[in-house]
C-alpha positions in Angstrom: -41.1 -153.5 -58.5 -38.2 -153.0 -56.0 -35.6 -155.8 -56.0 -36.1 -156.6 -52.4 -39.9 -156.9 -52.9 -39.3 -159.3 -55.8 -36.9 -161.4 -53.7 -39.4 -161.7 -50.8 -42.2 -162.8 -53.2 -39.9 -165.5 -54.7 -39.2 -166.8 -51.2 -42.9 -167.5 -50.5 -43.7 -171.2 -50.4 -47.0 -172.2 -51.9 -48.4 -175.1 -49.9 -50.1 -178.0 -51.7 -53.5 -179.1 -50.5 -52.4 -182.7 -49.8 -49.3 -182.5 -47.7 -48.9 -185.8 -45.8 -48.7 -185.6 -42.0 -45.3 -186.7 -40.7 -45.5 -189.9 -38.7 -43.3 -191.9 -36.3 -44.3 -195.5 -35.7 -47.6 -194.9 -37.5 -48.6 -192.1 -35.2 -49.0 -188.5 -36.6 -46.5 -186.0 -35.2 -48.2 -183.0 -33.5 -46.8 -179.8 -32.1 -47.6 -179.0 -28.4 -47.7 -175.4 -27.6 -45.8 -174.0 -24.6 -47.6 -172.4 -21.7 -48.8 -168.8 -22.1 -46.0 -166.3 -22.0 -43.4 -168.9 -22.9 -41.5 -169.6 -26.2 -40.8 -173.1 -27.6 -37.8 -173.8 -29.8 -37.9 -176.9 -32.0 -34.6 -178.2 -33.5 -34.2 -180.9 -36.2 -31.4 -182.3 -38.3 -30.9 -184.8 -41.1 -27.6 -186.5 -42.1 -26.4 -188.1 -45.3 -23.7 -190.8 -44.8 -23.2 -190.9 -48.6 -22.1 -187.2 -48.8 -21.0 -186.6 -45.2 -23.3 -183.6 -45.0 -26.2 -182.6 -42.7 -28.9 -180.0 -42.5 -30.0 -178.4 -39.3 -32.9 -176.1 -38.6 -34.6 -174.5 -35.6 -37.9 -172.6 -35.2 -39.0 -170.6 -32.1 -42.8 -170.1 -31.7 -44.9 -168.4 -29.0 -47.9 -170.1 -27.2 -50.2 -169.2 -30.1 -48.0 -171.0 -32.6 -46.7 -167.8 -34.2 -43.2 -168.2 -35.6 -40.9 -165.7 -34.0 -37.6 -166.6 -35.6 -36.0 -169.5 -37.4 -32.9 -170.5 -39.2 -31.5 -173.4 -41.3 -28.0 -174.4 -42.4 -26.1 -177.1 -44.3 -22.8 -178.5 -42.9 -20.2 -180.6 -44.7 -17.6 -183.0 -43.4 -20.0 -184.6 -40.9 -19.1 -188.2 -40.3 -22.0 -189.4 -38.1 -25.6 -188.8 -37.0 -24.3 -187.9 -33.5 -22.0 -185.3 -34.9 -24.9 -183.9 -37.0 -27.1 -183.6 -34.0 -24.3 -181.9 -31.9 -23.4 -179.4 -34.6 -27.1 -178.6 -35.2 -27.5 -177.7 -31.5 
């Protein structure tokens, strides 16, 4: 098997049957699709005060929910949640 093919297979995430639905204030989070012909980009970040690091990610999807492109990154030396949000954008 070619090295690239092996690498791609190792990157596949196997989903478990019972993944909890994320919630805010007891209400499940849902994704709302954009109008036909439009693309929606969702951005998220998390920050650790203990390690002064944050992680940021974005995902662009079409009106059918198909992922078009995405990225994620870790940043160090981040001293606040506001800074984490700004650097993620």
